C-alpha positions as CSV (number, residue, x, y, z in Angstrom):
1,M,88.5,-53.2,126.4
2,L,89.5,-51.7,129.4
3,V,89.1,-47.8,128.8
4,F,90.8,-45.3,130.6
5,T,90.3,-41.1,131.5
6,R,93.5,-39.4,131.4
7,R,94.9,-35.7,131.2
8,R,98.5,-34.7,130.1
9,N,101.1,-35.6,132.1
10,E,98.7,-38.6,133.8
11,A,100.2,-42.2,133.2
12,I,98.7,-45.7,133.0
13,I,101.0,-48.4,133.9
14,V,101.1,-52.0,132.5
15,A,102.6,-54.8,134.1
16,D,106.2,-53.9,136.1
17,G,108.1,-51.5,134.1
18,I,106.0,-50.5,131.2
19,E,104.3,-46.7,131.7
20,I,101.9,-45.2,129.2
21,R,102.0,-41.4,129.7
22,V,99.7,-38.5,128.1
23,L,102.1,-35.6,126.8
24,R,100.1,-34.1,125.0
25,V,95.9,-33.3,123.2
26,S,95.0,-31.7,120.5
27,K,92.0,-31.1,118.5
28,D,92.2,-34.7,116.5
29,A,95.4,-36.0,118.1
30,V,96.9,-37.9,121.9
31,R,100.8,-37.6,122.5
32,L,101.4,-40.8,124.1
33,G,105.1,-41.5,125.5
34,V,105.6,-45.0,126.2
35,S,108.4,-46.3,128.6
36,A,108.9,-49.7,128.9
37,P,112.7,-52.3,129.1
38,A,114.8,-52.6,126.1
39,D,113.4,-56.3,126.0
40,V,109.9,-55.1,125.9
41,P,109.2,-54.5,122.0
42,V,106.6,-51.4,121.3
43,H,105.6,-51.0,118.0
44,R,102.4,-48.4,116.5
45,Q,99.6,-51.0,115.3
46,E,100.3,-50.5,111.8
47,I,104.2,-51.5,112.1
48,Y,103.2,-54.3,114.2
49,D,100.7,-55.8,111.9
50,Q,103.4,-55.3,108.9
51,I,106.1,-57.6,111.4
52,R,103.0,-60.4,112.2
53,E,102.1,-60.0,108.0
54,E,105.7,-60.6,107.6
55,N,106.3,-63.3,109.9
56,R,103.0,-65.5,108.7
57,R,104.5,-65.1,105.3
58,A,108.0,-65.9,106.0
59,A,106.5,-69.1,107.9
60,S,104.3,-70.2,105.2
61,S,107.1,-70.6,102.5
62,P,109.5,-73.0,103.6
63,A,111.4,-73.1,100.7
64,T,112.7,-69.9,101.8
65,L,115.3,-70.6,104.7
66,P,116.9,-73.0,102.5
67,A,117.1,-70.4,99.4
68,V,118.6,-68.2,102.0
69,L,121.3,-70.7,103.3
70,G,122.0,-71.4,100.3
71,Q,122.4,-68.0,99.1
72,V,125.0,-67.7,102.3
73,A,126.6,-70.2,101.5
74,R,127.5,-69.3,98.1
75,R,129.1,-66.2,99.4
76,S,131.4,-67.2,102.0
77,E,132.5,-69.8,99.5
78,E,133.6,-66.4,97.4
79,P,137.0,-65.6,97.3
80,A,137.2,-61.8,99.0
């Protein structure tokens, strides 16, 4: 792990176009601002973990896709 010491308003640059800036430091928290291109996903770790778990569950359940496609097909056949 690479460890940085930054003060308020100082930044770290990650790759091209990704900036992480210290906005505020308090007793038990640090507020960070992240600037990144629109095509780069940025998530808090707990949200990222939820996304990974949902993707893992979806990938391990091969019957799910045909069931969803069947539901979509049935709905498209219903009269409006």
